[in-house]
Z-matrix of the N, CA and C atoms (Angstrom, degrees):
N
C 1 1.445
C 2 1.525 1 107.98
N 3 1.315 2 116.14 1 138.50
C 4 1.458 3 117.89 2 -179.76
C 5 1.515 4 109.94 3 -71.33
N 6 1.308 5 114.93 4 158.53
C 7 1.464 6 120.11 5 -179.13
C 8 1.521 7 111.28 6 -59.06
N 9 1.312 8 116.61 7 -40.64
C 10 1.469 9 119.54 8 -178.88
C 11 1.518 10 110.88 9 -62.35
N 12 1.333 11 117.11 10 -42.30
C 13 1.460 12 119.20 11 179.84
C 14 1.519 13 111.76 12 -67.50
N 15 1.316 14 117.04 13 -33.16
C 16 1.462 15 119.63 14 178.07
C 17 1.523 16 109.72 15 -62.52
N 18 1.320 17 117.02 16 -42.07
C 19 1.461 18 119.37 17 -176.51
C 20 1.528 19 112.81 18 -73.66
N 21 1.337 20 117.72 19 -28.79
C 22 1.470 21 118.78 20 -179.18
C 23 1.526 22 112.29 21 -98.23
N 24 1.322 23 117.88 22 -1.21
C 25 1.467 24 121.12 23 -179.04
C 26 1.528 25 113.07 24 -54.88
N 27 1.348 26 119.93 25 -42.28
C 28 1.473 27 118.27 26 179.26
C 29 1.540 28 112.75 27 -60.15
N 30 1.320 29 116.48 28 -37.95
C 31 1.472 30 119.72 29 178.79
C 32 1.528 31 109.97 30 -68.60
N 33 1.349 32 116.77 31 -43.02
C 34 1.462 33 120.09 32 178.83
C 35 1.523 34 111.09 33 -64.43
N 36 1.320 35 116.22 34 -34.77
C 37 1.461 36 120.82 35 179.16
C 38 1.534 37 110.89 36 -61.63
N 39 1.311 38 117.28 37 -31.73
C 40 1.469 39 121.23 38 177.74
C 41 1.525 40 111.65 39 -80.60
N 42 1.338 41 116.37 40 -32.59
C 43 1.466 42 119.88 41 -175.45
C 44 1.530 43 113.41 42 -81.61
N 45 1.313 44 117.71 43 -37.47
C 46 1.470 45 120.38 44 -174.58
C 47 1.529 46 113.86 45 -59.13
N 48 1.332 47 121.01 46 -40.40
C 49 1.473 48 119.29 47 178.28
C 50 1.531 49 113.58 48 -62.80
N 51 1.329 50 116.53 49 -22.49
C 52 1.470 51 119.16 50 178.70
C 53 1.528 52 111.66 51 -65.90
N 54 1.320 53 117.14 52 -17.84
C 55 1.468 54 120.72 53 178.20
C 56 1.530 55 111.49 54 -68.10
N 57 1.319 56 117.74 55 -16.67
C 58 1.467 57 121.92 56 -179.37
C 59 1.536 58 112.77 57 -85.81
N 60 1.310 59 117.59 58 1.00
C 61 1.463 60 121.29 59 -178.56
C 62 1.532 61 110.66 60 -62.06
N 63 1.323 62 115.93 61 149.24
C 64 1.459 63 120.15 62 175.84
C 65 1.529 64 111.69 63 -89.19
N 66 1.329 65 115.55 64 3.27
C 67 1.469 66 120.95 65 178.05
C 68 1.532 67 108.66 66 -103.79
N 69 1.315 68 115.93 67 118.87
C 70 1.466 69 120.96 68 -176.90
C 71 1.525 70 112.73 69 -56.83
N 72 1.321 71 117.12 70 -39.32
C 73 1.462 72 120.86 71 -179.57
C 74 1.518 73 112.23 72 -62.15
N 75 1.331 74 116.72 73 -39.64
C 76 1.462 75 120.32 74 178.41
C 77 1.526 76 111.00 75 -67.03
N 78 1.324 77 116.22 76 -39.53
C 79 1.462 78 120.26 77 179.15
C 80 1.531 79 110.03 78 -64.02
N 81 1.324 80 116.49 79 -45.74
C 82 1.466 81 119.95 80 179.79
C 83 1.526 82 111.52 81 -64.18
N 84 1.322 83 116.71 82 -38.48
C 85 1.466 84 120.02 83 177.20
C 86 1.523 85 111.20 84 -65.56
N 87 1.331 86 116.42 85 -38.76
C 88 1.465 87 120.11 86 178.64
C 89 1.530 88 110.65 87 -65.08
N 90 1.321 89 116.44 88 -43.05
C 91 1.473 90 120.07 89 178.19
C 92 1.524 91 109.90 90 -60.87
N 93 1.314 92 116.68 91 -44.64
C 94 1.470 93 120.16 92 -179.70
C 95 1.533 94 110.39 93 -62.90
N 96 1.323 95 117.15 94 -41.77
C 97 1.474 96 120.58 95 179.74
C 98 1.530 97 111.17 96 -65.68
N 99 1.322 98 117.04 97 -40.31
C 100 1.470 99 120.67 98 177.83
C 101 1.524 100 110.00 99 -63.16
N 102 1.320 101 116.29 100 -45.68
C 103 1.473 102 119.62 101 -179.79
C 104 1.521 103 111.40 102 -63.28
N 105 1.338 104 117.42 103 -41.68
C 106 1.472 105 120.21 104 178.58
C 107 1.524 106 110.82 105 -62.86
N 108 1.328 107 116.10 106 -43.11
C 109 1.463 108 120.86 107 -179.60
C 110 1.527 109 110.14 108 -60.96
N 111 1.313 110 116.86 109 -45.45
C 112 1.461 111 120.89 110 179.11
C 113 1.527 112 111.21 111 -65.04
N 114 1.325 113 117.01 112 -45.02
C 115 1.463 114 121.46 113 -176.94
C 116 1.522 115 112.61 114 -63.01
N 117 1.338 116 117.27 115 -33.08
C 118 1.474 117 120.89 116 177.97
C 119 1.524 118 111.32 117 -60.81
N 120 1.320 119 116.59 118 -23.30
C 121 1.461 120 121.35 119 -178.64
C 122 1.527 121 111.79 120 -110.86
N 123 1.336 122 116.28 121 17.75
C 124 1.464 123 120.60 122 176.76
C 125 1.518 124 113.45 123 72.83
N 126 1.313 125 117.55 124 25.77
C 127 1.462 126 121.85 125 -178.13
C 128 1.517 127 109.84 126 -120.22
N 129 1.335 128 115.47 127 169.23
C 130 1.454 129 120.17 128 174.24
C 131 1.528 130 109.05 129 -141.32
N 132 1.331 131 116.13 130 -175.85
C 133 1.460 132 120.00 131 -177.54
C 134 1.527 133 112.31 132 -63.69
N 135 1.316 134 117.41 133 -28.57
C 136 1.466 135 120.24 134 177.47
C 137 1.532 136 110.90 135 -64.31
N 138 1.327 137 116.67 136 -40.20
C 139 1.467 138 120.62 137 177.54
C 140 1.526 139 110.47 138 -63.44
N 141 1.322 140 116.51 139 -42.34
C 142 1.456 141 120.61 140 178.52
C 143 1.527 142 110.49 141 -63.61
N 144 1.323 143 116.68 142 -43.09
C 145 1.469 144 120.63 143 179.96
C 146 1.527 145 111.49 144 -62.81
N 147 1.337 146 117.23 145 -39.70
C 148 1.469 147 120.44 146 178.43
C 149 1.518 148 111.06 147 -60.25
N 150 1.327 149 115.90 148 -44.71
C 151 1.462 150 120.15 149 -178.61
C 152 1.525 151 110.29 150 -66.85
N 153 1.320 152 117.14 151 -43.64
C 154 1.458 153 120.27 152 -179.83
C 155 1.524 154 111.14 153 -65.74
N 156 1.318 155 116.33 154 -33.58
C 157 1.456 156 120.97 155 179.92
C 158 1.513 157 113.84 156 -67.30
N 159 1.310 158 117.11 157 -27.45
C 160 1.466 159 119.25 158 -179.12
C 161 1.527 160 112.54 159 -109.94
N 162 1.324 161 116.17 160 10.04
C 163 1.469 162 119.99 161 -179.99
C 164 1.520 163 110.62 162 -68.90
N 165 1.316 164 115.36 163 141.65
C 166 1.453 165 121.83 164 176.75
C 167 1.518 166 108.82 165 -92.47
N 168 1.321 167 117.12 166 155.95
C 169 1.465 168 118.63 167 175.65
C 170 1.526 169 109.88 168 -59.19
N 171 1.324 170 119.02 169 145.67
C 172 1.461 171 121.74 170 -175.47
C 173 1.528 172 114.42 171 -54.05
N 174 1.333 173 118.52 172 -32.68
C 175 1.460 174 120.22 173 -178.09
C 176 1.521 175 112.91 174 -68.75
N 177 1.339 176 117.21 175 -22.98
C 178 1.462 177 119.24 176 -175.17
C 179 1.525 178 113.31 177 -104.92
N 180 1.320 179 117.36 178 0.65
C 181 1.459 180 119.83 179 -179.20
C 182 1.524 181 108.29 180 -74.09
N 183 1.321 182 115.95 181 119.91
C 184 1.457 183 120.13 182 179.32
C 185 1.509 184 110.53 183 -85.34
N 186 1.316 185 116.58 184 169.75
C 187 1.465 186 119.04 185 178.65
C 188 1.522 187 110.40 186 -67.02
N 189 1.294 188 115.99 187 139.65
C 190 1.450 189 121.96 188 177.61
C 191 1.518 190 108.00 189 -88.61
N 192 1.289 191 116.59 190 133.48
C 193 1.463 192 121.50 191 -179.85
C 194 1.521 193 109.09 192 -124.11
N 195 1.304 194 115.75 193 162.15
C 196 1.456 195 122.16 194 -179.24
C 197 1.529 196 110.78 195 -53.91
N 198 1.337 197 117.00 196 -40.62
C 199 1.468 198 120.84 197 -178.08
C 200 1.529 199 111.91 198 -65.98
N 201 1.351 200 117.74 199 -19.76
C 202 1.463 201 121.82 200 -179.88
C 203 1.526 202 112.95 201 -81.27
N 204 1.324 203 116.57 202 -13.94
C 205 1.464 204 120.53 203 -177.80
C 206 1.523 205 108.29 204 -87.82
N 207 1.339 206 117.40 205 123.32
C 208 1.469 207 119.04 206 178.58
C 209 1.530 208 110.57 207 -56.80
N 210 1.318 209 115.54 208 144.06
C 211 1.465 210 120.25 209 -178.29
C 212 1.522 211 111.84 210 -54.89
N 213 1.335 212 116.42 211 -34.20
C 214 1.465 213 120.46 212 -179.29
C 215 1.532 214 112.44 213 -67.89
N 216 1.342 215 117.93 214 -17.67
C 217 1.458 216 121.46 215 -178.60
C 218 1.530 217 113.08 216 -106.58
N 219 1.322 218 117.86 217 -6.03
C 220 1.462 219 120.43 218 -174.27
C 221 1.524 220 112.75 219 -62.67
N 222 1.319 221 118.03 220 -41.88
C 223 1.464 222 119.94 221 179.66
C 224 1.529 223 110.35 222 -63.05
N 225 1.318 224 117.04 223 -38.95
C 226 1.466 225 120.66 224 177.37
C 227 1.517 226 112.10 225 -62.96
N 228 1.322 227 116.42 226 -41.84
C 229 1.459 228 120.52 227 176.91
C 230 1.525 229 110.42 228 -61.39
N 231 1.319 230 116.18 229 -46.88
C 232 1.469 231 119.51 230 -179.12
C 233 1.520 232 110.77 231 -60.65
N 234 1.326 233 116.33 232 -43.81
C 235 1.462 234 120.36 233 -179.75
C 236 1.532 235 110.71 234 -62.96
N 237 1.325 236 117.39 235 -41.95
C 238 1.464 237 120.59 236 179.40
C 239 1.523 238 111.55 237 -69.07
N 240 1.337 239 116.86 238 -37.62
C 241 1.465 240 119.55 239 -179.03
C 242 1.526 241 111.50 240 -65.22
N 243 1.342 242 116.30 241 -30.21
C 244 1.471 243 118.96 242 178.68
C 245 1.521 244 111.67 243 -60.43
N 246 1.322 245 117.31 244 -26.76
C 247 1.458 246 120.70 245 -177.97
C 248 1.522 247 114.14 246 -102.40
N 249 1.319 248 117.61 247 5.04
C 250 1.465 249 120.59 248 -176.88
C 251 1.521 250 111.84 249 -72.39
N 252 1.318 251 115.83 250 136.48
C 253 1.462 252 120.94 251 176.40
C 254 1.523 253 111.50 252 -77.61
N 255 1.311 254 117.02 253 -13.05
C 256 1.469 255 120.42 254 -178.04
C 257 1.524 256 112.80 255 -82.85
N 258 1.328 257 117.18 256 -12.28
C 259 1.454 258 120.78 257 -177.76
C 260 1.519 259 110.79 258 -101.89
N 261 1.317 260 115.37 259 150.54
C 262 1.470 261 120.70 260 177.09
C 263 1.527 262 109.63 261 -72.83
N 264 1.313 263 117.88 262 162.07
C 265 1.468 264 119.34 263 176.47
C 266 1.538 265 112.06 264 -56.48
N 267 1.330 266 116.98 265 -38.32
C 268 1.463 267 119.63 266 179.27
C 269 1.523 268 110.48 267 -63.70
N 270 1.333 269 117.28 268 -42.79
C 271 1.468 270 120.80 269 179.86
C 272 1.533 271 111.01 270 -65.23
N 273 1.325 272 116.76 271 -37.75
C 274 1.470 273 120.07 272 176.99
C 275 1.529 274 110.38 273 -64.01
N 276 1.328 275 116.77 274 -43.52
C 277 1.471 276 120.44 275 177.35
C 278 1.524 277 110.73 276 -62.97
N 279 1.330 278 116.27 277 -39.15
C 280 1.455 279 120.75 278 178.44
C 281 1.535 280 109.92 279 -60.70
N 282 1.330 281 116.83 280 -46.79
C 283 1.469 282 120.65 281 178.80
C 284 1.524 283 110.78 282 -61.18
N 285 1.336 284 117.16 283 -38.31
C 286 1.469 285 120.77 284 176.47
C 287 1.520 286 110.90 285 -62.27
N 288 1.334 287 116.91 286 -41.63
C 289 1.466 288 119.56 287 -178.75
C 290 1.528 289 111.10 288 -68.67
N 291 1.326 290 117.17 289 -36.32
C 292 1.470 291 119.95 290 178.00
C 293 1.526 292 109.69 291 -68.70
N 294 1.324 293 116.91 292 -38.17
C 295 1.462 294 120.35 293 177.01
C 296 1.529 295 110.53 294 -62.37
N 297 1.334 296 116.72 295 -43.65
C 298 1.469 297 120.55 296 177.53
C 299 1.522 298 110.44 297 -63.00
N 300 1.319 299 116.47 298 -40.83
C 301 1.462 300 120.12 299 178.36
C 302 1.531 301 110.31 300 -62.02
N 303 1.320 302 116.95 301 -42.23
C 304 1.467 303 120.41 302 -179.75
C 305 1.523 304 111.59 303 -65.54
N 306 1.327 305 116.69 304 -34.44
C 307 1.463 306 120.35 305 -178.02
C 308 1.532 307 112.36 306 -79.20
N 309 1.326 308 116.45 307 -40.92
C 310 1.457 309 119.58 308 -172.34
C 311 1.526 310 114.26 309 -99.78
N 312 1.320 311 116.62 310 -17.52
C 313 1.464 312 120.70 311 176.47
C 314 1.528 313 109.12 312 -137.96
N 315 1.328 314 116.83 313 64.32
C 316 1.470 315 119.80 314 -174.19
C 317 1.532 316 113.60 315 -63.28
N 318 1.307 317 117.66 316 -18.18
C 319 1.455 318 121.04 317 -179.46
C 320 1.525 319 112.45 318 -79.33
N 321 1.329 320 117.59 319 -16.79
C 322 1.463 321 119.71 320 -176.07
C 323 1.532 322 110.06 321 -82.03
N 324 1.308 323 115.54 322 137.71
C 325 1.458 324 121.51 323 -179.95
C 326 1.530 325 110.32 324 -91.54
N 327 1.311 326 115.59 325 151.94
C 328 1.456 327 120.34 326 176.76
C 329 1.523 328 109.44 327 -76.98
N 330 1.317 329 115.61 328 145.05
C 331 1.461 330 120.33 329 176.79
C 332 1.533 331 108.86 330 -77.48
N 333 1.319 332 117.95 331 160.85
C 334 1.466 333 120.22 332 176.04
C 335 1.536 334 112.21 333 -57.16
N 336 1.327 335 116.61 334 -35.75
C 337 1.463 336 120.01 335 179.15
C 338 1.537 337 110.49 336 -66.42
N 339 1.343 338 117.29 337 -42.05
C 340 1.464 339 120.45 338 178.16
C 341 1.530 340 110.48 339 -62.42
N 342 1.332 341 116.54 340 -42.53
C 343 1.468 342 120.66 341 179.15
C 344 1.526 343 109.92 342 -63.05
N 345 1.329 344 117.65 343 -40.92
C 346 1.464 345 121.12 344 178.95
C 347 1.535 346 110.98 345 -61.50
N 348 1.321 347 116.64 346 -40.61
C 349 1.472 348 120.09 347 178.77
C 350 1.522 349 110.20 348 -66.77
N 351 1.328 350 117.10 349 -42.53
C 352 1.468 351 120.03 350 177.45
C 353 1.530 352 110.73 351 -61.68
N 354 1.329 353 117.02 352 -41.21
C 355 1.468 354 120.23 353 178.27
C 356 1.523 355 110.82 354 -61.61
N 357 1.339 356 116.97 355 -39.60
C 358 1.457 357 120.74 356 178.08
C 359 1.531 358 110.40 357 -63.85
N 360 1.316 359 116.78 358 -42.22
C 361 1.473 360 121.06 359 178.80
C 362 1.526 361 110.50 360 -63.50
N 363 1.314 362 116.45 361 -45.18
C 364 1.470 363 120.67 362 179.43
C 365 1.521 364 109.77 363 -61.71
N 366 1.322 365 116.90 364 -42.35
C 367 1.472 366 120.65 365 179.71
C 368 1.523 367 111.34 366 -60.47
N 369 1.326 368 117.15 367 -40.68
C 370 1.468 369 120.61 368 178.41
C 371 1.526 370 110.83 369 -62.07
N 372 1.317 371 115.68 370 -42.72
C 373 1.468 372 119.58 371 -178.23
C 374 1.520 373 110.42 372 -69.34
N 375 1.322 374 117.11 373 -47.04
C 376 1.456 375 121.28 374 -178.40
C 377 1.527 376 110.64 375 -65.58
N 378 1.322 377 118.25 376 -39.01
C 379 1.464 378 121.09 377 179.25
C 380 1.528 379 110.48 378 -61.50
N 381 1.320 380 117.42 379 -37.34
C 382 1.459 381 120.68 380 178.61
C 383 1.518 382 111.87 381 -68.45
N 384 1.323 383 117.25 382 -30.92
C 385 1.467 384 121.25 383 179.82
C 386 1.520 385 110.71 384 -74.62
N 387 1.319 386 117.44 385 -33.96
C 388 1.471 387 121.28 386 -176.68
C 389 1.515 388 113.04 387 -74.09
N 390 1.303 389 118.54 388 -15.23
C 391 1.471 390 120.58 389 -176.98
C 392 1.485 391 111.68 390 -64.24
């Protein structure tokens, strides 16, 4: 799942059941709200469908770790984590510093301690999405 979808998943989780309404106006409003939510993060319904199409059943979803995120998506994850409500201010600052390190010193490797902190942050975000 992309970082953007992880951060907006709680909002989508509230909006998607509204599609089951027997009132056409409510359904249309829900669709519009879902599209607006996705568009704010540079996504559309096709992106959501791709993720849902490859989603695993909740019982088999393993923990997501920093090493599982493709290098091409790591900066996006860091940027999204900086704005997550599930992380403490210190964790958000930490993600900002790692993002700066990746941008300005791309040759430097993360320490095991930095990776452990990132894994903890990812776990907090993913745990909130699974609820």
